[in-house]
C-alpha positions in Angstrom: -8.4 2.3 3.6 -6.4 5.5 3.0 -3.2 5.1 1.0 0.0 6.3 2.6 2.1 8.7 0.6 5.8 7.9 0.2 8.3 10.2 1.9 9.4 13.3 -0.2 13.1 12.5 0.2 14.9 9.2 0.2 18.3 8.3 1.6 20.1 5.2 0.4 20.4 2.7 3.2 23.8 1.0 3.7 24.8 -2.4 5.0 24.3 -3.4 7.9 21.0 -1.5 8.1 18.3 -3.9 9.2 15.8 -2.9 6.4 18.2 -4.5 3.9 17.7 -7.9 5.7 13.9 -7.8 5.8 11.7 -9.4 3.2 9.6 -6.7 1.6 5.8 -6.7 1.9 3.8 -7.5 -1.2 2.1 -4.4 -2.8 -1.6 -4.7 -2.6 -2.8 -1.2 -3.5 -2.1 0.3 -6.9 -2.6 4.0 -7.5 -1.0 7.5 -7.1 1.1 6.7 -4.0 2.7 3.8 -5.8 3.4 5.9 -8.9 5.0 8.6 -6.7 7.2 6.0 -5.0 8.3 4.7 -8.4 9.0 8.2 -9.7 11.1 9.0 -6.6 13.0 5.7 -6.9 13.7 6.4 -10.5 15.1 9.9 -9.6 17.4 8.3 -7.0 18.6 5.7 -9.4 19.3 8.4 -12.1 21.5 10.2 -9.5 23.8 7.2 -9.2 26.8 7.2 -11.5 26.8 3.5 -12.3 23.4 2.4 -10.9 21.3 0.0 -13.1 18.8 -1.1 -10.5 17.2 -0.1 -7.2 14.8 -1.8 -4.8 12.5 -0.1 -2.4 14.2 -1.6 0.7 17.4 0.2 -0.3 15.5 3.4 0.5 14.0 2.1 3.7 10.6 1.4 2.0 9.1 -2.0 3.0 7.4 -2.7 -0.3 8.2 -5.2 -3.1 9.0 -2.6 -5.8 12.2 -2.6 -7.9 13.4 -0.8 -11.0 15.9 -2.3 -13.5 17.3 0.2 -16.0 20.3 -1.1 -18.1 19.7 1.5 -20.8 23.0 3.3 -20.0 24.8 0.1 -21.2 22.2 -1.2 -23.6 20.4 1.8 -25.2 17.8 -0.4 -26.9 16.4 -1.5 -23.4 13.7 0.4 -21.6 13.5 0.6 -17.7 11.5 -2.2 -16.1 9.2 -1.3 -13.2 8.7 -4.5 -11.2 6.0 -4.8 -8.6 6.0 -8.1 -6.6 8.5 -9.7 -9.0 9.2 -13.4 -8.8 11.9 -15.3 -10.7 10.1 -18.4 -11.9 13.0 -20.2 -13.3 16.6 -19.7 -14.4 19.0 -21.2 -16.9 22.8 -21.5 -17.2 25.0 -20.1 -14.4 27.5 -17.4 -15.4 30.1 -15.5 -13.4 28.9 -12.0 -12.4 31.0 -9.1 -10.9 28.5 -7.1 -9.0 28.4 -3.9 -6.9 25.6 -2.4 -4.9 24.6 1.1 -3.8 24.0 -0.3 -0.3 27.4 -1.9 -0.1 29.4 0.9 -1.8 32.9 -0.1 -0.7 33.0 -3.5 -2.4 32.3 -5.5 -5.5 32.1 -9.2 -5.6 32.3 -12.2 -7.9 29.4 -14.6 -7.8 27.2 -16.9 -9.9 23.9 -15.8 -11.4 21.6 -17.3 -14.0 22.3 -16.3 -17.5 18.6 -16.2 -18.3 15.5 -15.9 -16.2 11.7 -16.2 -16.5 10.1 -13.5 -14.5 6.6 -12.8 -13.3 5.5 -9.4 -11.9 2.8 -6.8 -11.8 2.9 -3.5 -13.6 1.9 -0.1 -12.1 -1.7 -0.8 -12.8 -1.6 -4.2 -11.1 -1.8 -6.3 -14.3 0.1 -9.6 -14.1 3.1 -9.7 -16.5 5.7 -12.3 -17.5 8.7 -12.4 -19.8 12.1 -13.9 -20.2 15.4 -11.9 -19.8 19.0 -12.7 -20.4 22.5 -11.3 -19.9 23.0 -8.1 -17.9 19.2 -7.5 -17.6 18.7 -11.0 -16.1 21.6 -10.5 -13.6 20.3 -7.2 -12.5 16.7 -8.6 -12.1 18.1 -11.3 -9.8 20.1 -8.8 -7.8 17.0 -6.6 -7.2 14.7 -9.5 -6.5 17.3 -10.6 -3.9 17.0 -7.2 -2.2 13.2 -7.7 -1.9 13.9 -10.9 -0.1 16.5 -9.4 2.3 19.4 -10.9 0.5 22.5 -8.9 -0.5 25.1 -9.9 -3.2 27.6 -10.5 -0.5 25.5 -13.4 0.8 25.9 -15.1 -2.6 29.7 -14.9 -2.7 31.3 -18.3 -2.4 34.4 -17.1 -0.6 34.4 -13.6 1.0 38.2 -13.7 1.4 38.7 -14.6 -2.3 35.7 -13.0 -4.1 34.9 -9.8 -2.2 37.0 -7.0 -3.7 37.4 -3.6 -2.0 36.8 -0.7 -4.5 39.8 1.4 -5.1 39.6 4.9 -3.5 38.4 7.6 -5.7 41.1 9.8 -7.1 40.6 13.6 -6.7 
């Protein structure tokens, strides 16, 4: 079976785009097209001023691929390339103020696990597992939600109280 190449250019998809509400398909083929997809996703993420994570559905790609990169806030951390990630368990709920490239006009207050146990595959297809906490754990949960068609606005207890319009940018 011939592997499809990812598109050359990606455009971030915005709510209410239907691709953001669709569960991503599991990756079954590992190779150069997947590496190219990850490279392009990484490039898009680096173009975002405050971005710390991206999921393939945010770019209209129906594959369970996500990148978490909190190194701009935690320099000791390296980017995580997550293929078919699954949060196995979580511990201790904490408040989280989140934003999203696909919902650019709002931030929201919600609850996330403080720590998670994660299982995923790497770019070669090897099964990996590890525990994460703090910002990295929160970002992982946010990106895994994207792969399941869930947005942070779906996890807000009260849209009226906890969904906050971003202030307009000053020139």
